[in-house]
C-alpha positions in Angstrom: -67.5 -19.4 26.7 -65.7 -17.1 24.4 -62.6 -15.1 25.5 -63.3 -11.4 25.2 -59.6 -10.7 24.3 -58.8 -13.3 21.7 -62.3 -14.3 20.6 -61.7 -18.0 20.6 -63.7 -20.6 22.4 -62.1 -21.3 25.8 -62.3 -25.0 25.4 -60.2 -24.7 22.2 -57.7 -22.3 23.8 -57.1 -24.0 27.0 -53.6 -25.5 27.1 -54.3 -27.3 30.4 -57.3 -29.5 30.8 -57.5 -28.4 34.5 -57.4 -24.6 33.6 -60.5 -22.8 34.5 -62.7 -21.7 31.7 -63.3 -18.0 31.0 -66.3 -16.4 32.6 -66.6 -13.0 31.1 -62.8 -12.6 31.3 -59.5 -13.4 29.4 -58.3 -16.8 28.9 -55.2 -18.2 30.5 -53.0 -17.6 27.4 -54.0 -14.0 27.1 -53.2 -13.5 30.8 -49.7 -15.0 30.2 -49.1 -12.8 27.1 -50.1 -9.7 29.1 -47.6 -10.6 31.8 -44.8 -11.0 29.2 -45.7 -7.6 27.7 -45.4 -6.1 31.1 -41.9 -7.5 31.5 -41.0 -6.2 28.0 -42.2 -2.7 28.8 -40.2 -2.7 32.1 -37.1 -3.9 30.2 -37.5 -1.1 27.6 -38.0 1.5 30.2 -34.9 0.2 32.0 -32.9 0.3 28.8 -34.0 3.9 28.0 -33.1 4.9 31.5 -29.6 3.4 31.1 -29.1 5.0 27.7 -30.1 8.4 29.1 -27.8 7.9 32.1 -24.9 6.9 29.8 -25.4 10.0 27.7 -25.4 12.2 30.8 -22.2 10.5 32.0 -20.5 11.0 28.6 -21.6 14.6 28.6 -20.2 15.1 32.1 -16.9 13.4 30.9 -16.7 15.8 28.0 -17.0 18.7 30.4 -14.0 17.5 32.4 -10.9 19.5 31.4 -8.7 16.7 29.9 -5.0 17.5 29.0 -6.1 18.1 25.3 -8.4 20.8 26.5 -5.8 22.5 28.6 -3.2 22.8 25.8 -2.6 26.2 24.4 -4.3 26.9 21.1 -1.0 27.2 19.2 0.1 23.7 20.4 -3.3 22.2 19.4 -2.8 23.6 15.9 0.7 22.2 15.8 -0.5 18.7 16.6 -3.0 18.8 13.8 -0.3 20.2 11.4 1.6 17.0 12.1 -1.3 15.0 10.7 -1.3 17.0 7.4 0.6 15.7 4.4 3.8 17.3 3.2 3.2 19.9 0.5 5.7 21.3 -1.9 5.9 25.0 -2.5 3.2 24.7 -5.2 0.7 22.9 -3.0 1.2 19.5 -4.6 1.1 16.4 -2.3 3.8 13.9 -3.2 2.4 10.5 -4.3 3.8 8.8 -1.2 1.9 11.3 1.0 -1.5 11.1 -0.6 -2.9 8.6 1.9 -2.3 11.1 4.8 -5.1 13.5 4.0 -7.9 11.0 4.7 -6.2 10.4 8.1 -6.4 14.1 8.9 -10.1 14.2 7.9 -10.8 11.2 10.1 -9.0 12.8 13.0 -11.2 15.8 13.0 -14.2 13.5 13.5 -13.1 12.2 16.9 -15.0 14.8 18.9 -16.6 18.2 18.7 -13.5 19.9 20.2 -11.1 18.4 17.6 -13.5 19.3 14.8 -13.7 22.9 16.1 -10.0 23.2 16.2 -9.5 22.0 12.6 -12.4 23.9 11.1 -11.6 27.1 12.8 -7.9 27.1 11.7 -7.6 28.8 8.3 -4.0 27.7 7.8 -5.2 24.1 7.4 -7.3 25.0 4.4 -5.2 27.7 2.6 -3.3 25.0 0.6 -5.3 22.7 -1.7 -4.3 19.8 -3.8 -7.3 19.0 -6.1 -7.2 15.9 -8.2 -9.6 15.1 -11.0 -10.0 11.5 -12.3 -8.5 9.5 -9.5 -10.4 10.9 -6.5 -12.4 13.9 -7.5 -12.0 16.5 -4.7 -13.2 19.5 -6.6 -16.6 19.3 -4.8 -15.0 20.5 -1.6 -13.3 23.6 -3.0 -16.0 26.0 -1.9 -15.9 24.7 1.6 -12.1 24.9 1.7 -12.1 28.5 0.4 -14.6 29.5 3.1 -12.6 27.8 5.8 -9.4 29.5 4.6 -10.6 32.8 5.9 -8.6 35.7 4.6 -5.3 33.8 4.1 -3.4 33.7 0.8 -4.3 30.6 -1.3 -2.0 28.0 -2.8 -3.8 25.8 -5.3 -2.6 22.8 -7.2 -4.9 21.2 -9.7 -4.1 17.9 -11.4 -6.0 16.0 -14.1 -5.3 12.4 -14.8 -4.2 11.8 -18.4 -6.8 9.1 -19.0 -9.7 11.1 -17.5 -12.7 12.1 -19.6 -11.7 15.1 -21.6 -15.0 17.0 -21.7 -15.7 16.3 -18.0 -12.2 17.5 -17.0 -12.6 20.7 -19.0 -16.0 21.4 -17.5 -14.9 20.7 -14.0 -11.7 22.6 -14.4 -13.6 25.6 -15.7 -15.9 25.5 -12.6 -12.9 25.4 -10.3 -11.4 28.5 -12.0 -14.8 30.2 -11.6 -14.7 29.4 -7.9 -11.2 30.8 -7.6 -12.4 33.9 -9.4 -14.5 34.7 -6.3 -11.4 34.8 -4.1 -8.9 36.0 -6.7 -7.7 38.7 -4.4 -6.2 35.9 -2.2 -4.9 33.6 -4.9 -1.1 33.6 -4.4 0.1 30.5 -6.1 -1.6 28.5 -9.0 -0.2 25.2 -10.3 -1.8 23.2 -13.1 -0.8 19.7 -14.3 -3.2 19.2 -17.1 -3.2 17.5 -20.5 -2.7 20.0 -23.3 -5.9 19.2 -25.1 -7.9 20.0 -21.9 -5.9 23.1 -21.1 -6.3 24.7 -24.5 -10.0 23.9 -24.7 -10.9 26.0 -21.6 -13.4 28.8 -22.1 -12.4 32.4 -21.5 -12.3 33.4 -17.8 -11.8 36.9 -16.7 -10.0 36.2 -13.3 -8.1 39.0 -11.8 -4.6 37.7 -10.9 -3.2 40.9 -9.3 -2.0 39.0 -6.2 -0.6 35.9 -8.0 3.1 35.6 -7.4 3.8 32.0 -8.5 2.5 30.3 -11.6 3.3 26.7 -12.7 1.8 25.0 -15.8 2.9 21.5 -16.6 1.3 20.0 -19.6 1.6 16.7 -21.5 0.1 15.0 -24.5 0.9 18.0 -26.6 -0.9 17.2 -29.8 -0.3 19.5 -32.7 1.0 23.1 -32.6 -0.7 25.6 -30.4 0.0 29.2 -31.4 -2.8 30.8 -29.4 -2.4 32.0 -25.8 -4.2 30.2 -23.0 -7.7 31.6 -22.6 -7.7 31.7 -18.8 -4.7 34.0 -18.6 -4.8 37.7 -19.1 -2.9 40.9 -18.6 -3.4 40.9 -14.8 -1.0 38.0 -14.5 2.4 39.2 -13.4 4.1 36.4 -11.5 7.4 36.6 -9.6 8.1 32.9 -10.2 7.1 30.6 -13.0 7.6 27.0 -13.9 6.6 26.2 -17.5 6.9 22.6 -18.8 5.8 21.3 -22.2 4.0 24.4 -23.4 5.1 26.9 -26.0 5.9 30.1 -24.1 5.9 32.6 -26.9 2.0 33.0 -27.2 2.0 34.1 -23.5 5.0 36.5 -23.8 2.8 39.3 -25.0 -0.3 38.3 -23.1 0.9 38.5 -19.5 3.2 40.9 -17.7 6.9 39.9 -17.0 8.1 43.0 -15.2 7.9 41.3 -11.8 9.5 38.0 -12.8 12.6 37.1 -10.8 12.8 33.3 -11.0 12.0 31.0 -14.0 12.2 27.3 -14.5 11.7 26.2 -18.1 11.4 22.5 -19.2 11.0 21.0 -22.7 11.0 24.4 -24.3 12.8 25.5 -27.5 15.5 28.0 -28.0 13.1 30.6 -29.3 11.0 30.5 -26.1 14.1 30.8 -23.9 15.7 33.7 -25.8 12.6 35.8 -25.9 12.0 35.3 -22.2 15.4 36.8 -21.6 14.3 39.8 -23.6 11.0 40.3 -21.8 12.0 39.4 -18.2 14.5 42.2 -17.4 14.2 41.7 -13.6 14.9 37.9 -13.7 17.8 36.9 -11.3 17.5 33.1 -11.4 16.8 30.9 -14.5 16.7 27.1 -14.8 16.6 25.7 -18.3 15.9 21.9 -18.5 15.6 19.8 -21.7 16.4 22.6 -24.0 15.2 22.0 -27.6 16.5 23.8 -30.7 13.0 24.3 -32.2 12.8 25.7 -35.8 15.9 25.1 -37.8 16.0 28.6 -39.2 15.8 30.4 -35.9 18.7 32.8 -35.2 19.4 33.9 -31.7 20.1 37.7 -31.5 22.7 39.0 -29.1 21.1 39.4 -25.7 22.4 41.4 -22.7 20.6 40.6 -19.5 21.8 42.8 -16.6 19.9 41.1 -13.8 20.6 37.4 -14.0 22.8 36.0 -11.2 22.1 32.3 -11.3 21.8 30.1 -14.5 21.2 26.4 -14.7 21.5 24.5 -18.0 20.6 20.8 -17.9 19.8 18.0 -20.4 19.8 19.8 -23.7 18.8 17.8 -26.8 22.3 18.5 -28.3 25.4 20.4 -27.3 25.1 22.7 -30.2 21.9 24.3 -28.8 23.6 25.2 -25.6 26.6 26.5 -27.5 24.3 28.8 -29.5 22.6 30.1 -26.3 25.9 30.7 -24.5 27.3 32.5 -27.5 24.4 34.9 -27.7 24.2 35.8 -24.0 26.0 38.5 -22.1 25.4 38.4 -18.4 27.3 41.0 -16.5 25.9 40.0 -13.1 26.2 36.2 -13.4 27.6 34.7 -10.1 26.6 31.0 -10.3 26.4 28.5 -13.1 25.0 24.9 -12.9 25.4 22.6 -15.9 25.7 19.0 -17.0 27.4 20.0 -20.3 31.2 19.6 -19.7 32.0 21.1 -23.1 30.6 24.4 -21.9 33.8 24.7 -19.9 35.7 25.4 -23.1 33.5 28.4 -23.8 33.3 29.8 -20.3 36.6 31.8 -20.4 35.4 33.7 -23.4 31.9 34.1 -22.0 33.2 35.5 -18.7 35.6 37.9 -20.5 32.7 39.1 -22.7 30.3 39.5 -19.8 32.9 40.8 -17.3 30.8 38.9 -14.8 31.8 37.7 -11.2 31.3 34.0 -11.9 32.4 32.5 -8.6 30.4 29.4 -8.1 30.2 26.5 -10.6 28.2 23.2 -10.3 29.1 20.4 -12.6 27.2 17.2 -13.4 29.7 15.2 -15.4 28.3 12.5 -17.6 30.6 12.7 -20.6 34.0 10.8 -20.5 35.3 12.3 -23.8 38.1 14.0 -21.9 40.2 14.4 -25.1 37.6 16.6 -26.7 37.0 18.4 -23.4 40.6 19.4 -22.7 41.6 20.1 -26.2 42.5 23.9 -26.3 40.8 24.4 -23.0 41.9 27.5 -21.1 42.0 28.0 -17.3 38.9 29.6 -15.8 39.9 32.2 -13.3 37.5 33.7 -10.8 35.7 30.5 -9.7 36.3 30.1 -6.0 33.5 27.6 -5.2 33.1 24.3 -7.2 30.4 21.7 -6.6 30.6 18.3 -8.3 27.0 17.2 -8.3 27.2 13.8 -9.9 29.9 11.7 -11.5 30.2 8.3 -13.1 33.1 6.0 -12.4 34.5 6.6 -15.9 34.7 10.4 -15.5 36.9 10.4 -12.4 39.9 11.2 -14.6 38.1 14.3 -15.9 37.6 15.7 -12.5 41.1 14.8 -11.5 42.4 16.9 -14.4 40.1 19.8 -13.7 41.0 19.9 -10.0 44.7 19.2 -10.1 46.0 20.6 -13.4 45.2 24.3 -12.9 41.9 24.8 -14.7 40.5 26.5 -11.6 43.5 28.6 -10.3 41.4 30.5 -7.8 39.5 27.5 -6.3 39.1 27.7 -2.5 35.9 25.7 -1.7 35.3 22.2 -3.1 32.0 20.3 -2.5 31.6 16.7 -3.7 28.3 14.7 -3.6 28.7 11.4 -1.9 28.7 9.3 -5.0 31.3 11.5 -6.7 33.4 11.3 -3.6 33.3 7.5 -3.6 34.4 7.2 -7.3 37.3 9.6 -6.6 38.2 7.7 -3.5 38.4 4.5 -5.5 40.7 6.3 -8.0 43.0 7.5 -5.3 42.2 11.1 -6.1 41.2 12.2 -2.6 44.7 12.0 -1.1 45.9 14.4 -3.9 43.1 16.8 -3.0 44.0 16.6 0.7 47.5 17.6 -0.2 46.1 20.7 -1.8 44.1 21.3 1.4 47.4 21.3 3.3 49.2 23.8 1.1 50.0 27.3 2.1 47.7 30.2 1.0 50.1 31.4 -1.6 50.1 27.9 -3.3 46.4 27.8 -4.0 45.2 26.0 -0.9 41.7 24.6 -0.6 40.2 26.4 2.4 37.1 24.1 2.6 36.6 20.6 1.4 33.1 19.1 2.0 31.4 15.8 1.1 27.6 16.1 1.3 24.7 13.8 1.1 21.6 15.9 1.7 19.2 12.9 2.1 21.4 11.1 4.7 20.0 7.9 3.4 21.2 4.3 4.0 24.0 4.7 1.5 25.7 7.2 3.7 25.4 4.9 6.8 26.7 2.0 4.7 29.8 4.0 3.7 30.3 5.3 7.2 30.2 1.7 8.7 32.5 0.3 6.1 36.3 0.1 5.9 36.3 3.4 4.1 34.6 5.0 7.1 37.3 3.8 9.4 39.9 5.3 7.1 38.0 8.5 6.9 38.0 8.8 10.7 41.8 8.8 10.6 41.9 11.8 8.1 40.7 14.5 10.6 37.2 15.0 9.5 34.2 16.6 11.1 30.7 15.2 10.8 28.0 17.6 9.7 24.2 17.2 9.4 24.5 16.8 5.6 27.8 14.9 5.4 31.4 15.6 6.6 34.2 18.1 6.2 37.9 17.6 5.9 39.7 19.8 8.5 
């Protein structure tokens, strides 16, 4: 007989000699296979039932009000803010923090509630750090802009110096186009881009009426660029700028400077700086770092700036460049000066007299031990009541000793030393002499306040505090502060 299921002769299919032969029915093997199929179907049905039951249970669990669900909305937002990286004021994430953002993005995938919290909070998306070349994040910019709602935007765009030039220029142009769609909310724009990419950008008619902060940091400056940047226009009128490595003069007549109050200029020449003083009449704070002389035949005209209150001069290529700048400036409102050029002290009395300015606060970064040159024909600087010694090498302790104890600041009342400067003066036995001045009577030029600060409160401070010097300090009537200590 032939099995009507498998089609084989039953005598050939029988696995047991005593098994009955098929008589118009399935063979024994087919019957066994059918029984196994039934068991499989039952197991599949049971598995589906269990999966469905598990899903229902999880859904029920999600409906239970857990502590996370009961938290106020503001507290939930604060928890997510703790997962975000630390931004600076320009929206740039420090290198040590750049592994934090993926953790935040992973956290919002935990459940629907967490995702809703993150995606519905515009403040999480109003600051953007966009990097090209290392981990291209420009593809998410449109989503981020949408999620930021109506909040002001802070954008930092960074291009790796070894990234493909044409690709970087094309992508950067597309990002600027995207920002053009929300230019009414663009508050801060920061670019760290190679110069050959920056100057190759196509024209972009973005309206920057709301832009208050502009930072452009460039590198690989090949050749001389005397044309203004194509993506800037007359609608740019920032209140704060930071320009590094780019010639500023092409932009001086292209954008508006009437709102500028704070400027930081790095690696610019004397011509850029002096012309900015002429254009930015409302500027109250100016930091000049790495000042270059520029063209040898450039002459600095006399400049009177009636708004500047704080001036910082650091790391010039040569002392003569700073001397030329100081000699040309008249600053009637100057209150604070920060410099690492000790020789500027010789010219400050004449500068203060010419400006008739209330210069009361002076910050010194002493890195020159040529005290003979410094003190030769140097006159006392009256009016300075607040002195900060920012940094000091061991060899310059004698310079500070002379400045503090030999009458060069006759009106000094507040003295602040950074921790390292204090340690050098401690080793040179200058601190007891300063404490004697702290104990004088008011008519003898007493120090009213004597601080030692270490803003980072790092391990160096703990090491000093736990050393023999710390034990001696405790006996000198000091008061601990969050950023250091004060002699009482």
